[in-house]
N, C-alpha and C positions, 0 to 999 in steps of 0.2 A: 494312665489317661493324664496329656495334661488341662489344666483347667485356668480359665482365665476371666477376668473381669467383663461381664460385661456393662461398657462403657463406662458410665464416669456412675457407679453403684458400686456399691458390696457383695452382688450377689454374684458368685461362681460358676461357671457355666463349661463345659465339656469341648475345647478347640474341637471338635466331631458332633455334629449332628447329624441324626438319622430321616432324611426327604423320604415322607411316605406320598409322595403323590402318584406313584405306581400302585400304590391299594386305590380299591377297586373297579376301574376301569370301564364307569358308566356313562362313559359320554364319547362321545367318536374324537373330542382330541386326545381326550386323556388313556385310552385303547393303545393311543399308540406311543405313549410313553410306559402303560404297562396295564399289569390285569391280575394283581396280586389281590389273593386271598386268602379267608381268615386264618388257616391253618398254616400257610405258607408264610404272613403276617408274624403270626406269634411267634416263630421261628427266628425270624430275624433280630421282632423286638426283645427275646432272649441274647439274642447271639450279641448286640448292642450295650446290653446290660451288665454282661459278662465282660463285655471290654470297654466300660468305664463311661462307654456312649449314653447319659442318661438323657438327653434332649433331643423327642422328637419333633418334627416339622409338618406344617399342615396348612388346609385352611379347607375353609367350608368348601369353593366353589371348585375344589380337585373330586370331579367324580359326581358335581352339587351334594355333596354332603357323606359319601357314599366313604372316601378317606378315614376323615372324623370317625365313623361310624366303627369300621374296622379297627382304628386305632384303638378308640375307647372298650372295645371289646378284648383287642388284643393285651391292653395293662388292666382286663378284670382283675382285681384284689393284689395288684402288684404298683398303682396308681401313685405309692408314696415313696416308690424307687424312683421313678421319672420325671422329668421335665416338660411343659408339655406348651409347643409354641403354634399358633394356628392365627388365622388374617381372616379378615372382612374387606368389605365395598365393591367387589365387586359383582354380575346380576347372580341372581339364585331364583328367580322366579319370573313369570310374564309381566306383574304389576308394577305400577309406577314408584313407589316406594323398594321396591326389592335392588335395590341394588345402589351405592352411594355411601357418604358417609354422613349421614342427617342423625338426627340423637332416634330420631324417628326409628329407620333400618341396622344403628347398631345396637341400641338396645334390643331389639330384636336376634340379630342375628349372634350377638354374644350369647341370649339364652340358648339361642337354638344349637349352636357348635357345644355349650355343655352341655348338655341333654344326649347331643351323639355322642361327646366325648365321655359320657359317664362319671362326670365329676364336677367338683362345685366352686371350682375355680383354674381360671389359666394363668401359667407361670409370665408366657411371653405374646402378649396380645397386640400384632399387625394391621395397622391400615397400608391395607393389597398395593392402590394405587393412590393415587392424590385425586379427591373431585372437586373437582375447579367450581362448581356448582353447587355448591353448601359452601359455607362462610368457616371459616377454624376456627374461629370463638367457639361456632356448634359442635363442631367434631371436638376439640379438645375439653369444652365443660363434659361432654358427654362421656369421652372416655375418663377422665378425672373422677366423675362421677360412678364411675364403675370400679376402676381402685379403690376410692372409699367406701361403697360396695362390698368389697372383700374378695369380689367375681373374678376381678385381673390383679394382678401383681405387678407389672411391669408393664409400658407399651409402647411399639416401635414403628417402625416405617418403611415401607419398602418399595421402588421403582419413581421415590420422589425423585424431583429437581435439587440443585442448589437451595434455589428460592423458595422454595417448596418448605422444605425443611429449617432453611434459618428462620421465616416467618413461623414458621408452627412452635419455634421456643423463644421467638421473640415475644408472640402471644400466650404460651404457657409462663415463662415470666414474670410477666404483666400481671395474670391475675392469681399468678400463686398455686395453678395447676401442675398435676404430672406432667413432667419433659418424655419427651422420644430418648429412649436411651439406644436407640440404635438404630439401625438402616440396614434392611436387606437388601443385597444390592447383587446385580450381575456383574459378576469379574472372576478373568480367568489368561489365560499368560495371552490368550486366543485377542481377547476384549479389555484392553487396556483402559478404556473411555474413563473409568469410575475413577481414576489416579488425577483428569484433570481438572475438577472443582471438588467431587465430593467427599472427595479423601481430605487432602487441606480439612474442608471443611469439620472433616471427622476428628483432625489432630486439634483444629483450634477450639472446636466445641464439646469436645472429652464424648464424640460419640461413635458404639462400637461398631464394628461391620462386621454383619452375618453372611458370608457368601452365596450367593446362587447359583446350579451351572458351572463348576467351579473347573467341570470336565468339556466346557463350553460341548451340551446334548451330545456326549461322548465323541470329538471329535481327539480330544486328547486321551481316548481312552487307550491307544494303541492300536488300535486297529486297523485303521486306514493309512496307506503310504500311494506313493507315485504306481507303484504295480499293485495296490489293492484297493480303488478307489471307493467311493461307498456304496455297499449295497443297495436294491430297488426294496426289500424290507426294513434296513435299518428303519430305525424310530426318525434319524432325522429327513429321511427319505418321503416319510409317512406326515410328516408335517410335526412331528413330534420337539420339533427344537425350535428356538427362538430366536431374534437378535437379526441381524445386517448378514447377506450371503458374505463369504471370507473367500478371499480370491485362493485360487490352487496353488499356486506359486509360495504365496504366505506360509498357507499352510501347512507345505512341504517341507519349505526351509526348516519352520520352526519343528517340524516333527526329525529333521534330522538332526537335529542340534539336543534336543529332546531323547533321542535314542541316544547321544553322545553321552551326555550326564548320566545314563539311568545304566549304562554299560560300565562307568567311571564306581556310580554308586552303588552297582548289582541289585538295583530297585527296578520296578516298570514304569513305566513312562508314565502312568497315573500317578501311582506313587508320588514322581517325580513332580509332575506338573501340582498335585496338592500341597507338597512341601512346601514349593516355592509361595504359592499361597499365604501359608502360615506365618511367614517370614516377611510379609507387608505390615504400614504403619497403619496402623488402627482395625486390622482383623482379630475379630476374638474368637469365629468359629466362622468353621464353610460344612455347608450343610450336602452330605453324602446320599445319591440314591441307589437304589439296587435293585435288579428284579430280581435276582437268584442270591440265595445265602453263598455263592463261592463271590458273586462281584464284589459284594460287602465284605466279607472276610480281607479281599485285596486292598479295597480303599481305606481298610480298617489300619493296616500295615503303613499308612505313608505319614503314621504320628512315632515318638518315640528314637529320632533323628530330627538330622540337619542337614541342607546341604551345605556346604562351603561357600567363604566371599566367591570366589570365582565363580563356583557353578552357576550362582545368582546372575551374578554380574554377564555372564556365556547365556544365559535364557533370556534375561533383560537384553541385554542389544539382539536378539533375533527376533523377539515380538515385541520389539518398539514398531509403533507407526505415526506419522507423523500427526498434530492435531492440529485440527481447525481451530478458527482466531477466539475468542485471543488467548488461548492458549500457546500455539506457538512463538508470539511477540512476548510471553512472556519466560517461555524458556531461554529466550537471549540474556536473562538477566535470573541464574542461578543464584547470587548473591543473595537476591531475592525472595528465591521463589525454592527452598531448597527439598526437595522432592525427587525422591527416586526415579530415573529414568529408564 
């Protein structure tokens, strides 16, 4: 397994992590993602550890804590072999303080996650989204206290816009508090908007990228084609996907090129899509998910080899989409903005 540093730190993490949003299936939304219970979860955790995938990604909101509970049980007795990433911010109850990034909520959310995970520290603690109602100073001060208490090792964010992240970094620097070292972001061959602003920010500020939904909720898994459209019982059809609608022509044209590259490399479409991400600037980790051990083993085989530069260019061209302003204007001056297209 290849390891990369997490942003501007000395902390090494594997390039793949295992996402446990399928654990539990305790709410209607997450039932569409999966319903993995303890026995199968333990089997997949052990498969990951055997392959060197030591980082496990979860969140308190996944099935209202059930994902964390199952992961904690699966790691019982082997916690020292694993790294844990979890998140807070989204709604965990019906009370006025059961969501957000206030000190009140974050301290409680962290303690609840520690209890469910059966551990006394979290390796990477993410703000799952940006809370515009709470002062950034309050959030970061609370997170710094969690780091200094030993309950959290590193802090990161997820689903932030560029100004959310840049303001947060500025506040942390002003007060000498712990900084966000990574951004968990939506990124794939289908969804490359991350490259317009967040990737340049990551390069400039040395923020690592942890990718979520690298196969676009299964669209790049190799199942769907023009002659094999999305079935009614798929995760996407049941509401398990996120993001804007993808035009059919764009998706199928991209899949045609993925098929070509997969044949050249003798790899699967999913493995090619994951390997492409590992060659993008700032990417230090990809969160892979699986409903079954067989799916997991397929995704694990996306590392240990690399696409050729020509194959990367072919995929870049097939997945490129015209950006919104001001990014289309910035593209006119590649000498000033030397980023991948």
